[in-house]
Structure formats: structure tokens, C-alpha cells
MARSE-574305 format. One record per residue (C-alpha): residue number from 0; residue in one letter; x, y, z. Coordinates in nm, 2 decimals. Example, Ala and Ser with C-alpha at 12.3 -4.5 7.8 and 13.67 -1.06 7.14 Angstrom:
BEGIN
{0, "A", {1.23, -0.45, 0.78}}
{1, "S", {1.37, -0.11, 0.71}}
REM end
This chain:
BEGIN
{0, "X", {0.61, -3.25, 1.22}}
{1, "X", {0.70, -2.91, 1.36}}
{2, "X", {0.45, -2.72, 1.57}}
{3, "X", {0.31, -2.38, 1.49}}
{4, "X", {0.46, -2.05, 1.62}}
{5, "X", {0.19, -2.06, 1.89}}
{6, "X", {0.35, -2.37, 2.04}}
{7, "X", {0.68, -2.18, 2.09}}
{8, "X", {0.51, -1.89, 2.27}}
{9, "X", {0.58, -1.83, 2.63}}
{10, "X", {0.21, -1.80, 2.68}}
{11, "X", {0.14, -2.16, 2.57}}
{12, "X", {0.14, -2.30, 2.93}}
{13, "X", {-0.03, -2.00, 3.10}}
{14, "X", {-0.40, -1.93, 3.16}}
{15, "X", {-0.52, -1.75, 2.85}}
{16, "X", {-0.73, -1.51, 3.06}}
{17, "X", {-0.41, -1.33, 3.14}}
{18, "X", {-0.41, -1.19, 2.79}}
{19, "X", {-0.77, -1.08, 2.81}}
{20, "X", {-0.78, -0.86, 3.12}}
{21, "X", {-1.11, -0.70, 3.22}}
{22, "X", {-1.15, -0.33, 3.14}}
{23, "X", {-0.96, -0.13, 3.39}}
{24, "X", {-0.74, -0.42, 3.50}}
{25, "X", {-0.36, -0.41, 3.46}}
{26, "X", {-0.20, -0.62, 3.18}}
{27, "X", {0.16, -0.56, 3.30}}
{28, "X", {0.23, -0.93, 3.37}}
{29, "X", {0.11, -1.03, 3.02}}
{30, "X", {0.32, -0.76, 2.87}}
{31, "X", {0.63, -0.87, 3.05}}
{32, "X", {0.59, -1.22, 2.92}}
{33, "X", {0.52, -1.10, 2.57}}
{34, "X", {0.82, -0.88, 2.55}}
{35, "X", {1.05, -1.17, 2.63}}
{36, "X", {0.88, -1.41, 2.39}}
{37, "X", {1.07, -1.55, 2.09}}
{38, "X", {0.76, -1.55, 1.87}}
{39, "X", {0.64, -1.20, 1.96}}
{40, "X", {0.65, -1.07, 1.60}}
{41, "X", {0.43, -1.36, 1.48}}
{42, "X", {0.18, -1.30, 1.76}}
{43, "X", {0.17, -0.93, 1.70}}
{44, "X", {0.10, -0.99, 1.33}}
{45, "X", {-0.17, -1.25, 1.41}}
{46, "X", {-0.34, -1.01, 1.65}}
{47, "X", {-0.33, -0.71, 1.42}}
{48, "X", {-0.70, -0.68, 1.38}}
{49, "X", {-0.82, -0.85, 1.70}}
{50, "X", {-1.02, -0.60, 1.90}}
{51, "X", {-0.97, -0.77, 2.23}}
{52, "X", {-0.67, -0.89, 2.43}}
{53, "X", {-0.30, -0.84, 2.45}}
{54, "X", {-0.12, -0.96, 2.14}}
{55, "X", {0.26, -0.93, 2.11}}
{56, "X", {0.25, -0.72, 2.43}}
{57, "X", {0.02, -0.45, 2.28}}
{58, "X", {-0.35, -0.37, 2.33}}
{59, "X", {-0.59, -0.32, 2.04}}
{60, "X", {-0.54, 0.06, 2.03}}
{61, "X", {-0.16, 0.02, 2.07}}
{62, "X", {-0.16, -0.22, 1.77}}
{63, "X", {-0.36, 0.03, 1.56}}
{64, "X", {-0.09, 0.29, 1.63}}
{65, "X", {0.19, 0.04, 1.58}}
{66, "X", {0.06, -0.05, 1.23}}
{67, "X", {-0.02, 0.31, 1.15}}
{68, "X", {-0.39, 0.25, 1.11}}
{69, "X", {-0.68, 0.47, 1.23}}
{70, "X", {-0.95, 0.34, 1.45}}
{71, "X", {-1.28, 0.32, 1.28}}
{72, "X", {-1.58, 0.48, 1.45}}
{73, "X", {-1.79, 0.23, 1.63}}
REM end
């Protein structure tokens, strides 16, 4: 049986906290890994509405712009 796209991600063997940096901390290392990942498109789609973390190399606000959506008022 084949695994999911998550099994093929470069992040599969890395501490998940790397993709959830604390406010004000740099996510450059996570972004570098994401941009080389063979399943980046699937990850980016899966994280489309996630408000936290780096998904497909993008933050929540970057994903909103990427998908052409407007941020809802909190």
C-alpha cells in the first residue's frame, strides 16, 4: 500500500516545531526545505486555511495572498 503525500515530504523526519516558529522567529530554514520538497503543492493546498505554521513554504498571510483570498477580521 502506498503512503500519503505526507510520507514523501522532506519534513517527514524533521522536528515539526520547525514549521511552527514562535512569533518573531525566523522560518528561513523551514522555507528552504519546503521549496525543495517534491510534495510542496499538496502541502500548500492542505495548509490553505491553516492559520498557524509554514505550509508549502508560506505563512498564513502569504497563503491568503497566494490563493487570492482576503483576511477576515478577527
